[in-house]
C-alpha positions, 0 to 999 in steps of 0.5 A: 458643671464640673471638670472631668476627673475633678470633684468640684463644680466651677465657681465664679471666683475661679472663672470670672464672668462664668454664669451657667445658662441653667441653674437651680434656685431655692426661694425663701420668704421672709417672715418679718418683711412682707413680699421679701424673698431670698433666692439661694444657690443651695437649699437651706444653705444660708451661709452666703447671707450677711448676718445683718440681713439674716437678722432683718429678715427673721425666719425664712420659710421655704417656698419653692425650687425653680430652674432658672433657664434661658426661657424662665420668666419671674414675676418680680425679678430679672432671671439674668440678674438672679443667675448672676447674683447667685453665681457671684454671691450665692444669694439674690434678695427680692424686695417689694417694688415700692422698696426698689423704687425708693432705693432708686430715688436715693441712690441714683 
């Protein structure tokens, strides 16, 4: 989304709470961590990823491009959460369900 006559897209840091209804995500698979995927807001733009995360995931292989619209269902992630994280951070990290349940036990 862009303003007429202005050449930049709206960003969440400019408009707190802004979440586009439809957005694209580019999904990459970690070569070091099984069943771990990174969703990016822009293809091949890894600049949003923290350096420690990049190191721990190793090489990332492109898997697919997906449109995250209101009807989209994802097998292992909540599409609203993915859209929110992409808008706020520029990436979303999907870890295996076993890791997620372990994290809940330690951080709840």
